[in-house]
N, C-alpha and C positions, 0 to 999 in steps of 0.2 A: 120773324119778328124785323129782321134786315131789311126784307123788300119790300116792309111797309112803311119804311123810309126812305126808298128808292127816288120817289118823286119830290118830296119836301119834308123840312122839320113837322115833327107830330108832338103834340102832348102827351104825358100821362093818359091822359081821359081818353084822347083821340086813339091810342094805340091798345087802351083796353076794350075800347068798343068795336074798334076795328077786329082783334084777333078773337076776342069771347072770352076773355079771360079777367082777372081782378087788376085793381091798381096796383094793390099789393105785389101782386105777381109781375108785372109789369115791371116795377121799380127793381125788384129782384134782378130780373134779367138785364134789365137796362146799367145797374150798375156792375155788372158782370163786362159788357159789351164796352162800357167806360174805362171800367180799368184796363182792357186789354186794347184799348186806344182805339175799338173799330167803331164807337161813336161818341159826339161831342155833345154837350147841354148848351142852349142858348136862351141867355133869359131876357124876356121882350119885356118892354112896358106894356101895361094893358092899354086896350082901345077906351076904354071908360075907367069909371072908379073898379077899385081892388086892388089886388096883389101883382105884382110881375109874374109872366108865364115865363116857365121853362119849357123849351121846344126841342128834341133830340132830332138830330140828323147825322149822317152817316159821313165819317170823314173819308180822307183822301185812301187811306188801307181798308176802311169798311166797304169802299166799293167795289174791291177787288174781290169781296164774297160774293158778288153778285154774278151771274153767268156772264163768261166772256165767249167773246169770238176770234182769241188770238190762233188756238189751235187749229181752227178751221182755215184761217188765212194763211197761217204758217205752211198747212197741207198743199193748198191751192198755188202758192208760191214753188213749192217743191217739186208738185205735179208741172207747172208751169215751166221751170227750168229743164226739166226731165222730155217734154214733150216739145220742146225747142230747141234746145241744144244736146238732147242726148244724153245718154250713162257720162260722157266724159264732160258734159258740162256740170251734170249733177257732183260729180267726183272732186272736180275744180271748186265749187261752189264748198264742199264739206271740208277740202283741205285749205281753204281761204279761213274759214268759219273756226277751223282744228287748230291754224296757229293764232288767230285772236285767245281761243279760250287757254292754249298752253301758257301766251304770253301774260295772262290774268293770274295761271295757278304758279307761275314763276315767282310772283310776288309773294303767295304762300306757302309754297314747298320750296325752302332755302337751306333745310338743315344737310349735315355733312353725313351723317349718319343715316341708315337706309330705313331703321325703325321709325327714326322721327319723319323722313319724309313722308312715310305712309301715314303715320298719325296725323301729318299735318294736311295729306291729300283729304282724306277720310274729313278730318274738321272743315277745309274749305268745303264738300261737297255738300257738308251737312248744311253751312252755314248759306250754300245756293238754293237748299229746301231739298236735297236728295236722302239725309238723315243716312249718312253712311257711317260702316264699321268695320274693322281689320278684323278675322279670325284666323288664328295661327292654331296650326295642329301637325298633328305627323306625316300627312299628307300634304302639307305645304301653306300658301296664304291665300285667303280670300278676300276681294276688296269686294265687301256688299250692299249694296243701296236698296233701301228699305222703302223708298219713292221715286217715281219715275217722274220727273219735270214735262215729259215729252210725251208719254206713254201712247197718247192717241194719235200722233204723227208716227211715231215709231213701228206703229203696228202696219203700215203702208212703206213705211221706207226704213227698213232694217239697217240699211247703211248707216244710218245715226248711230246705232249701238256698236258697230266696229268702230267707226271713226272715233268715238267716244273712247273706246279702248285703247287707241294708239295714240288718242291724245294725253290719257293716263301714262303709258309708257314714255311716252316723251319728258313729261313733267316728273317724273321720278329719276330719269336721267339714262347714261347710256349702260348697256350692260343689263337691262331690268326691260322684259315684255310682259304686257300684261294682256289676256285673251279672254275675251266674252263668251262667258258660257249662259247661262239661266237668264231668262231677262222677262219682267213684267209685262212687255210688249206681248211677248209669247203665251203668256197666263200663267207665268212662273210666279210664287209669292215672294220675288225681291230679283232684282238685278243684280249677277255677281260675275266677277272676274278673278280669273287664276292671273298670281302674280308671283313671276318667275325670272332668275335670273338666269341668263344664259350667255353671257362673258365670265371669267373672272374678275373676280375683283382687282382695280390697279392697284401697285403698288402704292402703297404709305395709305390707301383709303380705310375710312372707319365704318366699312360696312359690317355690323355685327346683327344679323338678322340668322340664329344658327337654325331654325327650321323652316328657313325659305326655299321650295320647291327650287332644288338647281338642273336645268336641261343643262347640253354641251351643244344645244344649236335649237332654233326656234323649229314649234311645229308648225 
């Protein structure tokens, strides 16, 4: 139904004819789309005698549901950087991108307690579309992202995955290391990062994550 409104606003009758469903079914679907903010109704005066006519059109958010070419453009840009500047150029770009992302995360990940910082990081990633959770077990702590916002690009550029793990390490603070494991770009069900304390907590710190995996040195 969304694609039926891509070119112009349409009435319930027009949508029913185009989709081959009843107007009752159209109204039911439209009510949900309007409620979720994907579609808006616009009431126009009739051209002749009769009641005002309501036409439905996609909102700005609704247009985002249509096929986008952002992934292809981003992949082309990364390929161009690699071809024209080599791996050093790509590494420089990822470092620049990482610094910007860490700065944004710093506003959201600011608690003193490491438990809280992990929770804040997962919330920030979820707000950004990654649907992240923290899982704690006897084996350690895993940051799991159930959705990858750059999966199509990461398939050809796995550097993005490792750069992201480094961003998480810097966002969580000194003495914490995040290592990428499973990845949706590789066909896994989720993206996983192991979270490890690699240095003893500083004196007076409030780190209270007793089940956090602790290593004496980075692996």
